N, C-alpha and C positions, 0 to 999 in steps of 0.2 A: 874632744880634747886631745892634745898631743901627748907627749911623754910627761908623766907625773914628776915634778921637780920637788914638791914638798907635800907633806901630810901632817896635819895637826889634829889632835883631839880637842874638841870644842864643847862648850856648854851653852845652850840656849834654853833658859828655864822660864822666862816670863814673856808676856806679850810685848813689853817694853824692849826687852832684849831682841826679840824677833824683829821689831821695827829698826832698832839700831844695827842689827846684823845686816838686814837688807840694804840699809843706807850705806854701810861700810863696803859691801861688795857690788854696789850698783855700777854697772858698766863692765864688770869683770865676769859676768855670768857664763860666758862661753869659755872661760878659762878655769872654772871650778866645778867640783862635784861634791855633794854631800854623801857620805857613806855611813850607814848606821846599822846597828844590830838590833833586831827585835827580840821578843821573848824566846823565839825559836832558835836564836843564834844565827839567823840568816842575814847576809849583807844585803842592803837595799841601796841602790845607787840613785841619787836624785840629781838630775842635771839642770841645764839652763832653764827649761820651762818651769821646773819645780820651784826654782829660786825666785821666779817672777811673781809669785803669789804669796801673800801673807798667810792666807788660809792654809796653803800647802806647807809652808814653813812651820806653822804652828804644829803640824803633825810630827815634826822632828823631835818635839819635846817628849814623845813617848818612847824614843829609842833608849836602850840601855847604855850604849856608847855611840858617840857621834863624832865623825872625823870630817875634815874638809881637805880635799886633795886639789892640787892646782898644777898647771904647767908653767906658771909664772910665780915669782916671789910675791906672796900676799901677806906675809906676817905683819907688816906694819899696819895693814888695814884691819886685821882680825885679832890683833894681840889681846884685846880686852875679852875675847871669847875663848882663848886658848887655855886649856887646863894643863898645869905642869905635872910633874911626876907624883907630887903629893896629892893630886886630885883637886887642888885649889886653883881658882882663876888668878 
């Protein structure tokens, strides 16, 4: 991925949301990365191959915080998953 242009905190909590998220970002996988914090506070970067699998994306639900980073403007595609400052979608 080139330079990061946007970063949003997102929430993916259910299997249905995983399917909807994958549908929303289909075709943009090489422009986005998921970044999450596990219980140890370490960042984990999940790239293109990770996003191609529903099983792998289900794993993101265990992250304390989850962000999506992109080198293109993707807000209109992922707005239903973005958490605002109050912590609500």
